Each structure stands twice: as structure tokens, then as C-alpha cells.
VOBA-1610 file (N, C-alpha, C; in pm, whole numbers, padded with zeros to 5 digits, always signed):
BEGIN
Unk+00129-00121+00010Unk+00030+00006-00005Unk+00066+00120-00011Unk+00167+00124+00080Unk+00300+00211+00085Unk+00355+00226-00062Unk+00367+00116-00143Unk+00443+00153-00230Unk+00338+00236-00337Unk+00213+00200-00353Unk+00129+00254-00433Unk+00123+00400-00413Unk+00095+00442-00251Unk+00100+00581-00251Unk+00209+00664-00303Unk+00337+00598-00259Unk+00433+00604-00323Unk+00480+00673-00489Unk+00384+00566-00562Unk+00397+00545-00706Unk+00276+00676-00784Unk+00192+00676-00696Unk+00090+00781-00719Unk+00085+00897-00722Unk+00050+00970-00806Unk+00053+01095-00770Unk+00146+01201-00752Unk+00274+01148-00829Unk+00393+01200-00835Unk+00490+01174-00734Unk+00422+01048-00651Unk+00527+01010-00570Unk+00533+01053-00399Unk+00529+00988-00313Unk+00543+01090-00187Unk+00663+01047-00112Unk+00747+01029-00181Unk+00881+01064-00193Unk+00902+01173-00222Unk+00840+01271-00339Unk+00826+01416-00330Unk+00777+01495-00227Unk+00679+01431-00143Unk+00615+01535-00035Unk+00671+01464+00099Unk+00724+01524+00134Unk+00841+01541+00282Unk+00744+01517+00396Unk+00641+01556+00386Unk+00531+01554+00527Unk+00471+01494+00506Unk+00426+01407+00411Unk+00351+01317+00424Unk+00418+01180+00425Unk+00517+01190+00391Unk+00619+01065+00422Unk+00630+01014+00547Unk+00690+01183+00593Unk+00720+01162+00732Unk+00537+01135+00825Unk+00466+01172+00769Unk+00309+01149+00846Unk+00317+00970+00842Unk+00372+00911+00778Unk+00347+00822+00702Unk+00437+00720+00806Unk+00576+00738+00821Unk+00667+00673+00884Unk+00625+00694+00984Unk+00594+00800+01069Unk+00550+00825+01199Unk+00419+00748+01261Unk+00332+00735+01186Unk+00222+00599+01209Unk+00265+00477+01209Unk+00330+00436+01116Unk+00424+00276+01121Unk+00477+00299+01270Unk+00547+00422+01272Unk+00606+00359+01428Unk+00557+00362+01530Unk+00448+00448+01557Unk+00359+00474+01630Unk+00286+00330+01625Unk+00214+00254+01524Unk+00198+00114+01546Unk+00306+00009+01624Unk+00429+00035+01570Unk+00510-00020+01596Unk+00555-00039+01780Unk+00554+00105+01805Unk+00555+00135+01945Unk+00441+00041+02003Unk+00365+00078+01971Unk+00205+00001+02027Unk+00202-00088+02052Unk+00232-00180+01939Unk+00234-00328+01969Unk+00374-00368+02039Unk+00460-00319+02041Unk+00535-00338+02122Unk+00541-00336+02283Unk+00427-00219+02283Unk+00389-00163+02433Unk+00318-00268+02482Unk+00182-00328+02381Unk+00129-00375+02429Unk+00165-00493+02463Unk+00252-00544+02374Unk+00353-00712+02427Unk+00386-00685+02560Unk+00469-00611+02568Unk+00530-00587+02682Unk+00423-00578+02805Unk+00302-00492+02808Unk+00232-00445+02904Unk+00126-00612+02934Unk+00065-00674+02799Unk+00047-00797+02852Unk+00131-00915+02908Unk+00254-00930+02845Unk+00330-00998+02938Unk+00387-00995+03049Unk+00332-00816+03116Unk+00382-00822+03239Unk+00224-00823+03327Unk+00115-00802+03257Unk-00012-00851+03307Unk+00030-01012+03360Unk+00055-01130+03251Unk+00044-01222+03256Unk+00132-01255+03390Unk+00271-01212+03362Unk+00355-01208+03466Unk+00320-01206+03637Unk+00239-01075+03616Unk+00202-01058+03735Unk+00084-01150+03801Unk+00002-01197+03661Unk-00112-01295+03720Unk-00032-01428+03799Unk+00041-01469+03686Unk+00104-01589+03757Unk+00200-01563+03871Unk+00264-01476+03945Unk+00278-01416+04036Unk+00239-01407+04127Unk+00067-01360+04117Unk-00006-01338+04206Unk-00046-01500+04268Unk-00102-01579+04161Unk-00133-01695+04172Unk-00007-01806+04232Unk+00072-01741+04204Unk+00201-01803+04273Unk+00205-01784+04458Unk+00189-01623+04447Unk+00172-01595+04547Unk+00051-01624+04682Unk-00095-01677+04565Unk-00212-01731+04667Unk-00165-01859+04710Unk-00091-01939+04591Unk-00051-02078+04647Unk-00035-02057+04783Unk+00108-01966+04745Unk+00243-01995+04860Unk+00147-01941+04952Unk+00068-01821+05011Unk+00013-01810+05062Unk-00065-01889+05156Unk-00134-01957+05095Unk-00246-02077+05087Unk-00133-02176+05142Unk-00059-02221+05088Unk+00042-02327+05143Unk+00094-02308+05298Unk+00118-02208+05302Unk+00152-02120+05446Unk+00066-02103+05545Unk-00066-02043+05488Unk-00170-02053+05585Unk-00239-02215+05647Unk-00190-02307+05519Unk-00202-02458+05550Unk-00133-02520+05664Unk-00015-02463+05637Unk+00141-02540+05703Unk+00089-02479+05862Unk+00087-02364+05884Unk+00051-02290+05997Unk-00077-02375+06075Unk-00218-02359+06003Unk-00281-02440+06047Unk-00262-02583+06115Unk-00187-02646+05988Unk-00149-02748+06086Unk-00084-02791+06164Unk+00044-02696+06158Unk+00088-02681+06315Unk+00051-02651+06435Unk-00050-02560+06409Unk-00147-02489+06517Unk-00192-02629+06556Unk-00308-02680+06490Unk-00371-02824+06457Unk-00256-02914+06606Unk-00149-02923+06516Unk-00065-03042+06588Unk-00032-03006+06734Unk+00000-02836+06716Unk+00052-02818+06862Unk-00078-02833+06990Unk-00187-02792+06935Unk-00299-02811+07007Unk-00324-02937+07044Unk-00323-03032+06932Unk-00295-03172+06960Unk-00207-03234+07073Unk-00071-03179+07056Unk-00009-03198+07162Unk-00043-03162+07276Unk-00079-03028+07327Unk-00133-03010+07433Unk-00201-03071+07492Unk-00302-03103+07418Unk-00432-03199+07462Unk-00361-03321+07488Unk-00287-03408+07442Unk-00231-03478+07458Unk-00165-03468+07556Unk-00064-03385+07609Unk+00003-03371+07707Unk-00050-03343+07823Unk-00175-03261+07835Unk-00293-03238+07932Unk-00333-03382+07937Unk-00379-03459+07853Unk-00388-03597+07900Unk-00340-03679+07992Unk-00174-03676+07908Unk-00095-03760+07983Unk-00040-03708+08139Unk-00047-03552+08147Unk-00036-03503+08271Unk-00162-03576+08388Unk-00300-03553+08304Unk-00410-03558+08420Unk-00403-03725+08468Unk-00347-03768+08340Unk-00331-03944+08374Unk-00219-03981+08491Unk-00125-03885+08453Unk-00015-03895+08580Unk-00072-03868+08739Unk-00145-03715+08736Unk-00182-03677+08820Unk-00260-03778+08879Unk-00333-03860+08835Unk-00498-03960+08862Unk-00405-04082+08949Unk-00277-04110+08864Unk-00215-04233+08918Unk-00142-04201+09044Unk-00060-04062+09033Unk+00008-04017+09187Unk-00086-04028+09285Unk-00197-03974+09253Unk-00317-03954+09373Unk-00347-04101+09419Unk-00351-04163+09316Unk-00391-04324+09340Unk-00327-04408+09430Unk-00195-04361+09368Unk-00066-04405+09492Unk-00055-04355+09616Unk-00105-04217+09629Unk-00089-04191+09764Unk-00191-04219+09817Unk-00315-04239+09771Unk-00409-04313+09819Unk-00391-04456+09893Unk-00364-04533+09779Unk-00271-04678+09836Unk-00194-04652+09945Unk-00078-04557+09935Unk-00036-04563+10062Unk-00067-04538+10165Unk-00185-04421+10182Unk-00265-04363+10289Unk-00322-04513+10347Unk-00384-04571+10266Unk-00444-04660+10326Unk-00383-04782+10409Unk-00266-04808+10278Unk-00159-04929+10402Unk-00111-04884+10489Unk-00072-04725+10513Unk+00000-04653+10650Unk-00161-04689+10724Unk-00267-04667+10698Unk-00396-04675+10824Unk-00388-04804+10853Unk-00375-04909+10758Unk-00399-05031+10763Unk-00293-05076+10886Unk-00193-05061+10859Unk-00070-05109+10936Unk-00060-05008+11069Unk-00103-04886+11063Unk-00178-04847+11207Unk-00255-04887+11289Unk-00339-04961+11213Unk-00501-05008+11296Unk-00403-05148+11383Unk-00364-05235+11238Unk-00282-05381+11315Unk-00197-05310+11399Unk-00107-05216+11404Unk-00054-05199+11532Unk-00119-05169+11650Unk-00198-05103+11647Unk-00306-05057+11752Unk-00342-05183+11786Unk-00388-05294+11711Unk-00466-05383+11746Unk-00385-05480+11841Unk-00218-05504+11763Unk-00155-05540+11834Unk-00128-05514+11994Unk-00100-05393+11980Unk-00069-05361+12093Unk-00163-05374+12244Unk-00302-05337+12173Unk-00400-05374+12283Unk-00406-05550+12318Unk-00395-05626+12211Unk-00379-05761+12224Unk-00248-05780+12389Unk-00148-05712+12346Unk-00058-05737+12457Unk-00077-05654+12525Unk-00162-05556+12589Unk-00159-05504+12660Unk-00307-05587+12783Unk-00370-05661+12665Unk-00447-05735+12743Unk-00388-05904+12803Unk-00312-05905+12713Unk-00232-06057+12763Unk-00167-06018+12900Unk-00095-05874+12899Unk-00036-05857+12989Unk-00059-05800+13129Unk-00230-05820+13147Unk-00318-05764+13231Unk-00322-05863+13299Unk-00329-05864+13413Unk-00358-06053+13546Unk-00484-06083+13476Unk-00503-06209+13490Unk-00652-06265+13438Unk-00712-06268+13559Unk-00844-06237+13524Unk-00940-06244+13669Unk-00973-06375+13733Unk-00993-06378+13811Unk-00986-06548+13852Unk-01125-06556+13848Unk-01130-06679+13775Unk-01261-06728+13792Unk-01343-06735+13873Unk-01483-06674+13898Unk-01569-06689+14010Unk-01606-06809+14057Unk-01566-06863+14172Unk-01594-07000+14251Unk-01712-07006+14250Unk-01775-07119+14184Unk-01926-07152+14201Unk-01964-07118+14384Unk-02050-07042+14390Unk-02103-07017+14530Unk-02152-07152+14630Unk-02075-07156+14717Unk-02094-07303+14820Unk-02200-07280+14821Unk-02282-07422+14846Unk-02405-07431+14944Unk-02406-07376+15061Unk-02503-07286+15090Unk-02533-07251+15262Unk-02585-07330+15337Unk-02561-07378+15485Unk-02652-07488+15551Unk-02698-07396+15672Unk-02802-07449+15718Unk-02832-07391+15833Unk-02793-07427+15990Unk-02790-07573+15925Unk-02768-07659+16079Unk-02657-07775+16034Unk-02642-07839+16150Unk-02497-07976+16131Unk-02542-08062+16041Unk-02656-08094+16064Unk-02723-08208+16000Unk-02734-08202+15828Unk-02784-08035+15806Unk-02757-08054+15646Unk-02647-08022+15607Unk-02526-07977+15697Unk-02420-07953+15640Unk-02342-08114+15622Unk-02386-08216+15728Unk-02328-08346+15691Unk-02416-08405+15562Unk-02522-08380+15532Unk-02578-08433+15459Unk-02570-08423+15315Unk-02476-08266+15292Unk-02465-08227+15165Unk-02301-08312+15127Unk-02252-08336+15231Unk-02115-08391+15189Unk-02113-08536+15065Unk-02019-08594+15021Unk-01986-08724+14969Unk-01994-08837+15080Unk-02029-08914+15046Unk-02062-09058+15110Unk-01969-09085+15230Unk-01815-09117+15149Unk-01712-09133+15227Unk-01664-09054+15323Unk-01705-08894+15328Unk-01686-08842+15461Unk-01786-08796+15498Unk-01922-08841+15483Unk-02029-08822+15588Unk-01989-08924+15709Unk-01962-09021+15689Unk-01932-09092+15800Unk-01817-09033+15877Unk-01700-09003+15825Unk-01616-08922+15923Unk-01653-08814+16001Unk-01733-08708+15927Unk-01790-08584+16004Unk-01892-08649+16114Unk-01965-08764+16066Unk-02013-08805+16228Unk-01961-08851+16272Unk-01855-08901+16317Unk-01786-08994+16414Unk-01713-08845+16436Unk-01649-08776+16402Unk-01592-08618+16464Unk-01707-08597+16556Unk-01824-08572+16469Unk-01946-08496+16566Unk-01943-08584+16698Unk-01967-08654+16719Unk-01982-08731+16797Unk-01901-08772+16904Unk-01736-08718+16849Unk-01621-08760+16920Unk-01630-08595+17031Unk-01669-08493+16954Unk-01660-08341+17029Unk-01794-08351+17110Unk-01860-08413+17088Unk-02028-08406+17157Unk-01996-08497+17316Unk-01928-08609+17291Unk-01903-08667+17400Unk-01818-08626+17533Unk-01704-08552+17449Unk-01599-08475+17556Unk-01693-08300+17564Unk-01761-08254+17529Unk-01824-08129+17559Unk-01954-08135+17566Unk-02003-08200+17694Unk-02154-08237+17651Unk-02255-08132+17694Unk-02181-08034+17751Unk-02279-07901+17792Unk-02205-07778+17652Unk-02194-07838+17524Unk-02168-07742+17465Unk-02282-07772+17361Unk-02346-07631+17278Unk-02450-07633+17208Unk-02419-07620+17068Unk-02471-07659+16985Unk-02424-07724+16826Unk-02494-07617+16756Unk-02417-07516+16645Unk-02445-07401+16581Unk-02416-07427+16454Unk-02412-07322+16335Unk-02352-07289+16215Unk-02265-07131+16254Unk-02123-07152+16239Unk-02068-07035+16238Unk-01975-07030+16103Unk-01958-06929+16037Unk-01897-06946+15900Unk-01889-07048+15848Unk-02034-07109+15813Unk-02043-07237+15737Unk-01961-07300+15784Unk-01985-07377+15937Unk-01895-07485+15900Unk-01958-07510+16079Unk-01992-07645+16085Unk-02062-07689+16192Unk-01988-07655+16341Unk-01994-07623+16451Unk-01959-07544+16580Unk-02016-07539+16685Unk-01974-07606+16796Unk-01991-07638+16905Unk-01974-07497+17022Unk-02029-07433+17038Unk-02030-07341+17130Unk-02094-07353+17267Unk-01972-07257+17371Unk-01998-07309+17523Unk-01974-07159+17564Unk-02009-07046+17550Unk-02021-06929+17595Unk-01944-06866+17511Unk-01844-06900+17458Unk-01786-06847+17289Unk-01759-07050+17215Unk-01744-06984+17096Unk-01693-07103+16989Unk-01606-07172+17028Unk-01665-07294+17065Unk-01541-07381+17120Unk-01431-07481+17027Unk-01477-07520+16890Unk-01401-07603+16838Unk-01528-07581+16692Unk-01472-07596+16566Unk-01574-07595+16424Unk-01466-07703+16365Unk-01551-07797+16283Unk-01493-07884+16193Unk-01541-07861+16086Unk-01512-07908+15954Unk-01500-07910+15823Unk-01476-07978+15722Unk-01554-07988+15607Unk-01469-08114+15511Unk-01480-08009+15425Unk-01322-08006+15376Unk-01249-07971+15265Unk-01228-08030+15149Unk-01146-08035+15036Unk-01132-08107+14916Unk-01060-08240+14930Unk-00951-08209+15011Unk-00851-08295+15019Unk-00816-08361+15190Unk-00906-08296+15261Unk-00892-08328+15429Unk-01016-08233+15469Unk-00995-08340+15629Unk-01113-08311+15715Unk-01004-08185+15798Unk-01083-08056+15788Unk-01062-07983+15911Unk-01075-07952+16038Unk-00973-07946+16132Unk-01047-07954+16281Unk-01005-07769+16341Unk-01089-07729+16374Unk-01012-07557+16380Unk-01123-07505+16541Unk-00958-07554+16646Unk-00983-07537+16783Unk-00935-07405+16793Unk-00903-07309+16713Unk-00862-07192+16774Unk-00674-07139+16728Unk-00641-07083+16833Unk-00475-07057+16790Unk-00399-07218+16788Unk-00362-07261+16682Unk-00295-07344+16740Unk-00154-07319+16830Unk-00109-07288+16830Unk-00001-07219+16921Unk-00003-07211+17057Unk-00145-07207+17093Unk-00177-07210+17238Unk-00212-07352+17282Unk-00187-07430+17195Unk-00249-07615+17245Unk-00156-07638+17335Unk-00149-07713+17429Unk-00051-07774+17488Unk+00079-07843+17410Unk+00189-07838+17522Unk+00305-07890+17430Unk+00293-08040+17399Unk+00213-08112+17486Unk+00163-08270+17433Unk+00103-08297+17308Unk-00006-08172+17342Unk-00066-08215+17170Unk-00009-08141+17077Unk+00087-08033+17054Unk+00125-07989+16972Unk+00231-08123+16931Unk+00296-08164+17023Unk+00369-08263+16987Unk+00361-08390+16874Unk+00202-08414+16935Unk+00088-08538+16832Unk+00099-08497+16736Unk+00096-08339+16672Unk+00040-08309+16557Unk+00192-08290+16447Unk+00299-08360+16480Unk+00375-08378+16420Unk+00296-08484+16255Unk+00348-08453+16185Unk+00324-08519+16053Unk+00180-08453+15995Unk+00103-08373+16086Unk-00045-08308+15991Unk+00023-08155+15960Unk-00029-08130+15870Unk-00043-07988+15820Unk-00126-07878+15910Unk-00077-07788+15941Unk-00130-07724+16046Unk-00145-07550+15958Unk-00203-07479+15991Unk-00237-07344+15943Unk-00266-07257+16098Unk-00281-07110+16075Unk-00278-07092+16223Unk-00369-07118+16311Unk-00529-07150+16243Unk-00635-07209+16327Unk-00668-07326+16306Unk-00604-07393+16211Unk-00601-07512+16143Unk-00582-07693+16104Unk-00622-07756+16156Unk-00495-07882+16171Unk-00572-07983+16033Unk-00506-08005+15969Unk-00544-08101+15833Unk-00548-08248+15871Unk-00651-08298+15864Unk-00649-08461+15846Unk-00698-08473+15702Unk-00609-08595+15632Unk-00627-08598+15503Unk-00666-08746+15525Unk-00810-08720+15422Unk-00909-08830+15409Unk-00795-08958+15386Unk-00727-08961+15282Unk-00610-09101+15287Unk-00598-09105+15386Unk-00535-09084+15486Unk-00509-09183+15630Unk-00643-09153+15734Unk-00604-09286+15825Unk-00692-09279+15943Unk-00696-09166+16006Unk-00840-09120+16069Unk-00838-09013+16160Unk-00781-09028+16295Unk-00711-08999+16351Unk-00678-08975+16492Unk-00811-08944+16613Unk-00921-08978+16588Unk-01028-08915+16660Unk-00963-08948+16801Unk-00882-08992+16882Unk-00846-08947+17011Unk-00772-08841+17041Unk-00707-08798+16935Unk-00682-08671+16938Unk-00716-08572+16916Unk-00824-08587+16857Unk-00954-08457+16851Unk-01014-08427+16992Unk-01039-08566+17035Unk-01088-08571+17188Unk-01037-08505+17272Unk-00906-08512+17286Unk-00827-08494+17381Unk-00789-08327+17330Unk-00789-08266+17222Unk-00811-08123+17182Unk-00933-08056+17253Unk-01043-08137+17226Unk-01206-08078+17258Unk-01186-08107+17432Unk-01118-08180+17487Unk-01109-08152+17618Unk-01031-08043+17674Unk-00932-08040+17612Unk-00911-07915+17629Unk-00940-07766+17620Unk-00999-07747+17506Unk-01091-07630+17515Unk-01186-07616+17589Unk-01251-07752+17632Unk-01353-07715+17760Unk-01268-07671+17875Unk-01219-07720+17893Unk-01131-07653+18039Unk-01071-07509+18047Unk-01027-07486+17927Unk-00979-07338+17980Unk-01147-07258+17889Unk-01216-07301+17885Unk-01381-07223+17864Unk-01422-07243+18021Unk-01432-07333+18101Unk-01465-07364+18212Unk-01406-07288+18352Unk-01233-07267+18301Unk-01143-07230+18396Unk-01150-07079+18367
//
């Protein structure tokens, strides 16, 4: 087209103004195309950079979210482990306290048992002896083999203290003549004769007591040996003489 314009109308080459306009227009178009190319490319690059930035930002936010979630999960896991550890520690403390209390109670019980063992044992109450109102009841309440001894002792004392009266004193058959003259009793292993203080008996009678067990006011006549009724008669005579004189 430019060639046609140059060949027609005497040629543009002979018209500098027109030629300059044409050349200027071409340059402007070229510059415009170049500018458009660079602007378009810059926009494309900008858009790509924006997309990259967005992707990078999205990835960064995702990483941050993931890290935060992981941190929260780790904290919760740590809290759970700490709570579990605290619970286990409390259980251990409770178990230790329970064992300490059990040991304490056991020690207290053992101490009580030791104290109970150390206490002197109370004597078992002896069965209350049967009470008798008369000498006949007393003799009737004894074993058959002892009854015969008691009957003969009673007869011996009566023969040698004819003025004495029979009564019960200290739950023992007693002959009384102004005072308690003499007692006799049936014990577990012996027949007891109670004339008062043994040391006041005459020397000849005390000599005859050799071989018999005596206490302050009692002479023991064992059931497994023959009873010396003559000795009992002499003791009774001596007591009567003391009372009458």
C-alpha cells in the first residue's frame, strides 16, 4: 500500500510531510504493538506471580493451621498424660495412705492384744458354796465317804463337850459354850479341825501334831489316812477346860 501511495500522484517521496506522517504512523503502530506486548506479558507475569503468591500464602496458611492443630493436639495429649499421671499419683498416695492406716490399725490392735495379755487374768468366780443352816444339813450335803468321818467327829466332840451347843458359824459346824469352842469342816482333800490358835495348844498335843499340816487355826486330817479321833477328843477336852476355868 505504501508502494502504491509512493508511485501515485507524483510519489510520496517528493512530499516529505506525507512521507513523514506515514513513517510516524508506522513507528507509532510498532511502538504500540511493542508496548502492548510488554504490558500484556507483564500482566501475564503479574497474574502468574499473584497465583504463585496465593498458592504460597495458601500453603503457608495450611502449614500454619497444620502446625497449630498439631500443637493443640500435642498440648491436649500432654494435658491428658499429665491428668493421667496426676490421677495415678493420687491413686498411689491413696493406696499408700490406706496401707499406712491399715498398718497403724494393725499395730494398735496388736498393742491392745499385748496389753490384754499383760493384764493379770481375773480369777474365775468360784461357784457359790451351798449354805447350810444346821449341822445335819451340812453333813448331809457331803460325799458319802466323808459323811461317816464327819458323823464320828461330831460324836467325839459331843462326848467330850457335853454342855456345848451346836450351831453353824462361818458356814462350819460349831460347838459353842459361851464362845466358839471348836469347829470342824469337810475340805477338798482333808478334814479340818479348828480349835483356835494352834500355838496355844499344850506342848504334848502339839507334839502329837507332828506329821499333820497345820495353819494358824486349823489342823488338816487327810482323807487318805486314818483319822486320829483320840487326838480330836483330847483337843476338845483341852478347849472345854479353858472355857470352864
